[in-house]
C-alpha positions in Angstrom: 141.3 -73.1 -145.7 140.2 -69.6 -146.7 142.6 -67.8 -144.6 145.3 -69.9 -145.3 144.6 -69.3 -148.8 144.1 -65.5 -148.6 147.4 -65.5 -146.8 149.3 -67.2 -149.4 147.8 -64.8 -151.7 149.0 -62.2 -149.9 152.7 -63.5 -149.3 152.7 -64.1 -153.3 151.7 -60.3 -153.9 154.3 -58.8 -151.3 157.0 -61.0 -152.9 156.0 -59.7 -156.3 155.8 -56.5 -155.2 159.5 -55.9 -153.6 161.0 -57.8 -157.1 159.4 -54.9 -159.0 160.5 -52.5 -156.6 164.0 -53.8 -157.1 163.9 -54.5 -160.2 163.1 -50.4 -160.9 165.7 -49.6 -158.4 168.2 -51.1 -160.7 167.1 -49.5 -163.8 167.1 -46.6 -162.3 170.7 -46.4 -162.0 171.1 -44.8 -165.5 169.3 -41.7 -164.0 172.6 -40.8 -161.7 175.9 -39.6 -162.4 178.9 -40.7 -160.5 180.5 -37.4 -159.5 182.9 -38.9 -156.7 183.0 -42.6 -156.0 185.2 -43.5 -152.8 183.2 -46.4 -152.3 186.5 -48.9 -152.5 187.1 -47.1 -148.9 184.1 -49.1 -147.4 185.1 -51.3 -145.0 183.6 -54.6 -142.9 181.3 -53.6 -139.9 181.1 -50.1 -140.7 177.6 -48.3 -141.0 176.9 -46.6 -144.1 174.3 -43.7 -144.3 172.2 -43.1 -147.5 170.7 -39.8 -148.6 169.3 -37.8 -151.4 169.0 -34.0 -151.1 168.4 -31.0 -153.1 169.9 -27.5 -152.3 170.6 -28.4 -148.6 174.3 -26.8 -148.3 173.0 -25.0 -145.3 172.5 -28.2 -143.3 175.3 -30.1 -144.7 178.3 -28.9 -142.2 175.7 -30.2 -139.0 174.2 -33.2 -140.7 177.4 -34.5 -141.8 179.4 -33.8 -137.9 176.4 -35.2 -136.4 176.7 -38.3 -138.0 180.7 -38.8 -138.0 179.9 -38.5 -134.3 177.4 -41.3 -134.0 179.7 -43.3 -136.1 178.8 -43.6 -139.6 181.9 -45.0 -141.9 181.0 -43.7 -145.2 177.8 -41.3 -146.8 176.5 -42.7 -150.1 174.3 -39.2 -151.5 172.3 -38.2 -153.8 172.2 -34.2 -155.2 168.7 -34.0 -156.7 169.0 -31.0 -159.1 171.1 -28.7 -157.0 171.9 -25.4 -157.6 173.3 -24.1 -154.1 176.7 -25.6 -154.1 175.7 -28.8 -152.1 177.6 -30.5 -154.8 180.9 -28.6 -154.5 180.8 -29.0 -150.7 180.2 -32.6 -150.9 182.7 -33.6 -153.5 185.2 -32.0 -151.2 184.3 -34.4 -148.4 186.7 -37.4 -148.5 183.9 -39.9 -146.2 181.4 -39.1 -149.2 180.5 -40.8 -152.1 178.5 -38.8 -154.7 175.9 -38.9 -157.5 173.8 -36.3 -159.1 170.4 -36.8 -160.9 168.4 -34.3 -162.8 165.7 -37.0 -163.2 162.3 -36.3 -161.5 162.2 -37.1 -157.8 159.0 -38.1 -157.5 158.9 -40.3 -160.7 161.7 -41.9 -158.6 159.5 -43.0 -155.5 160.8 -39.7 -154.0 164.4 -40.8 -154.6 164.2 -44.3 -152.7 164.2 -45.7 -156.5 168.0 -44.2 -156.3 169.0 -45.4 -153.0 167.8 -48.6 -153.3 170.4 -49.5 -156.1 173.1 -47.8 -153.9 171.9 -50.0 -151.3 171.8 -53.2 -153.5 175.4 -52.4 -155.0 177.2 -51.5 -151.7 174.9 -52.1 -148.8 174.3 -55.9 -148.7 175.5 -57.6 -145.5 176.2 -54.0 -144.1 173.9 -51.5 -141.6 173.1 -49.0 -143.6 171.5 -46.0 -142.5 168.7 -44.3 -144.5 168.1 -40.4 -143.5 167.0 -37.2 -144.7 169.3 -34.1 -144.6 167.0 -32.7 -142.3 166.5 -35.6 -139.8 168.8 -35.8 -136.7 169.0 -39.3 -135.3 169.0 -39.9 -131.5 168.9 -43.1 -129.5 169.3 -44.0 -126.0 173.2 -43.7 -124.8 174.1 -41.8 -128.2 176.5 -39.5 -126.5 178.6 -41.9 -125.7 177.7 -45.4 -127.8 178.6 -44.9 -131.4 176.5 -46.7 -134.2 178.8 -49.1 -134.2 178.1 -50.3 -130.6 174.2 -50.0 -131.4 174.2 -52.5 -134.3 176.5 -54.8 -132.8 174.1 -54.9 -129.9 170.9 -55.4 -132.5 172.9 -58.3 -134.1 173.3 -59.8 -130.7 169.6 -59.7 -130.0 169.1 -60.9 -133.7 167.2 -58.0 -134.3 167.4 -56.4 -138.4 166.2 -53.1 -137.9 165.9 -50.2 -135.7 162.6 -48.1 -135.3 162.3 -44.3 -134.6 159.5 -41.9 -134.2 160.2 -38.6 -136.5 159.7 -36.0 -133.7 158.9 -32.6 -135.4 160.8 -29.4 -134.3 160.0 -26.1 -134.2 160.4 -22.6 -133.0 158.1 -20.5 -130.6 156.7 -17.6 -132.7 155.8 -17.2 -136.6 157.7 -19.6 -139.1 160.5 -17.5 -140.6 160.6 -15.1 -138.0 163.9 -16.5 -136.3 167.6 -16.9 -137.5 170.2 -19.6 -137.7 174.0 -19.8 -138.6 174.6 -21.4 -141.2 176.6 -23.8 -139.9 174.9 -24.2 -136.4 172.6 -26.6 -134.6 169.2 -26.6 -136.4 167.7 -27.8 -132.8 168.9 -24.4 -131.1 166.5 -22.5 -133.5 163.8 -25.1 -133.0 164.1 -26.5 -129.7 159.8 -27.1 -129.3 157.9 -30.2 -130.0 154.7 -32.1 -129.3 155.0 -34.7 -126.2 151.4 -36.1 -127.7 148.9 -37.1 -128.6 150.1 -40.2 -131.1 148.6 -43.0 -132.3 148.9 -46.1 -134.6 147.7 -48.9 -136.4 148.8 -51.9 -138.0 148.4 -52.2 -141.6 147.9 -54.9 -144.2 149.0 -56.6 -146.0 152.3 -55.2 -145.6 152.3 -55.4 -141.7 153.4 -51.9 -141.7 152.9 -49.0 -139.0 150.8 -46.2 -139.5 152.0 -43.5 -136.6 150.5 -40.1 -136.7 149.9 -37.2 -134.4 152.2 -34.4 -133.5 152.9 -30.6 -134.3 151.6 -30.9 -138.2 148.9 -32.6 -137.6 148.1 -30.5 -134.8 148.6 -27.0 -137.0 148.0 -27.8 -140.9 145.3 -31.1 -140.9 143.1 -30.6 -137.5 140.2 -31.2 -139.6 141.2 -34.0 -141.2 144.0 -35.9 -139.4 144.0 -39.0 -142.0 146.0 -36.7 -144.1 148.7 -35.7 -141.5 152.6 -37.3 -141.8 153.5 -40.6 -141.5 155.9 -40.6 -138.3 157.0 -44.1 -138.2 160.6 -45.0 -139.6 162.8 -47.8 -140.1 165.9 -45.8 -141.0 168.8 -48.2 -139.8 168.3 -51.9 -141.1 171.0 -55.0 -141.4 170.3 -54.3 -145.6 170.2 -57.6 -147.9 169.7 -57.1 -151.7 166.4 -58.5 -151.1 164.9 -55.7 -149.3 163.1 -52.8 -150.4 161.5 -49.6 -148.8 158.1 -49.7 -150.3 156.8 -46.2 -148.8 160.0 -43.9 -148.3 161.5 -45.1 -144.7 157.8 -45.8 -143.4 157.6 -48.8 -144.7 159.9 -52.0 -146.0 159.7 -55.2 -147.9 160.1 -58.2 -147.0 156.9 -57.4 -144.5 158.3 -59.6 -141.6 161.1 -56.3 -141.5 157.8 -53.9 -140.5 157.4 -56.0 -137.0 160.5 -55.3 -135.7 158.9 -52.3 -134.5 155.9 -51.6 -132.4 156.2 -48.0 -131.9 157.1 -45.7 -129.2 156.1 -46.9 -126.0 153.4 -44.1 -125.6 151.8 -45.7 -128.1 152.9 -49.7 -128.2 153.0 -49.8 -124.5 155.9 -51.9 -125.5 159.6 -51.1 -124.0 161.5 -51.9 -127.0 164.8 -50.1 -128.1 164.1 -47.6 -130.5 165.1 -44.0 -131.6 163.5 -40.8 -132.6 164.6 -38.5 -135.4 164.3 -35.1 -135.0 162.7 -33.6 -137.8 164.4 -29.9 -138.4 161.8 -28.9 -141.2 161.0 -25.8 -140.0 164.0 -23.8 -140.2 163.4 -19.8 -141.1 163.9 -21.5 -144.7 160.9 -23.1 -144.8 158.5 -20.4 -146.3 160.8 -19.7 -149.3 160.8 -23.1 -149.8 157.5 -24.5 -149.5 156.4 -21.7 -152.0 159.3 -23.5 -154.5 158.1 -27.1 -154.0 154.7 -26.2 -154.6 155.6 -24.9 -157.6 158.0 -27.6 -158.3 155.2 -30.4 -157.6 157.6 -33.5 -156.8 157.0 -33.9 -153.4 153.5 -35.8 -153.1 151.9 -38.2 -155.1 148.6 -36.4 -155.5 150.1 -32.3 -155.2 146.6 -31.0 -155.8 145.5 -32.1 -152.4 148.3 -30.7 -150.7 147.9 -26.6 -152.1 146.2 -25.7 -148.9 149.1 -27.1 -146.8 151.6 -25.3 -148.6 149.5 -22.2 -148.4 149.2 -22.5 -144.6 153.1 -23.1 -144.1 153.5 -20.0 -146.4 150.8 -17.7 -143.7 154.1 -18.1 -141.3 151.7 -19.9 -138.4 153.1 -20.3 -134.9 153.1 -23.9 -134.2 154.1 -23.1 -130.3 151.5 -23.6 -127.9 150.8 -24.2 -123.9 151.6 -27.9 -124.1 154.5 -27.5 -126.3 158.0 -29.2 -124.5 161.4 -27.7 -125.0 163.9 -30.7 -126.4 166.3 -31.2 -123.3 168.2 -34.9 -124.4 167.1 -38.8 -125.2 166.3 -39.3 -121.3 163.4 -36.8 -121.3 162.2 -37.9 -124.5 162.5 -41.8 -123.1 160.6 -40.6 -120.0 157.7 -39.0 -122.4 157.4 -42.5 -124.2 158.6 -41.5 -127.2 161.7 -43.7 -127.3 163.1 -46.3 -125.0 166.7 -48.3 -124.3 164.7 -51.8 -124.1 167.2 -54.3 -123.4 170.2 -51.9 -123.8 171.0 -50.6 -120.3 
């Protein structure tokens, strides 16, 4: 009886939390200024992409090219305090609806409130992809099966989300020592990754996965791995106005959605369709950006605890080591147990 009452109470608290998140996202709409709203062009069945960015004009050409190639039908984007031409660039893109905000990124739950409002307003009933500009989603057969085909398969099997490991890519040599074309593929500059080790636990009461490990933990948090980044994400979700991300795309409410993915096969032992978000944070600009973000104090809930991390990035370490793997393709990642085709053969 006690367990039953405890479970009901936890469920009630999660419903309240979800409603609070939805309410604050609806209020956050006042922080958004419309630049160009082309959402009337959205058609049923299209996959929609949602993104918050700040000064990413270098990455935007490849980002848009990659996701257009994957089959994204429309991009809904929020430019936060941009000064580098990102707004002007995105304003000219016919498949982009753009809003700006000068409000605090941190106070908007690192932009999640703004995107939750846009998903509430425009994403209900659609498959919604929520990614950062430095995240490149790949999944089994992505070269010849687009996101429409993928989401049709997910609909057929009754899935409501696709899970993905965020895989840090890095160069060989000190950070900041290489160059990359403005419009180029960042993977060309960041071809290395850690194949192992990764670990995961399931947390209560939200039933969210907590997946850690990889290069950033190895290099920047060796003595305190619990401070390492969370690497599990649910970036692709069949959206409903009742849904809300609770912690970036790492955790979502209602809690049952977090059970849609058990983690990569190397960790979970389960052969479940999943993807990988290739994380291209460590382009040559990362040192200057880390110095700027340390000063802005907008990226962590307790920024003082991460000053040492920013300082370590600024020292331009070499993330490469003898066990680093050079990225080849999705088949390689599947063989390493970092993603899976599951029943989508």
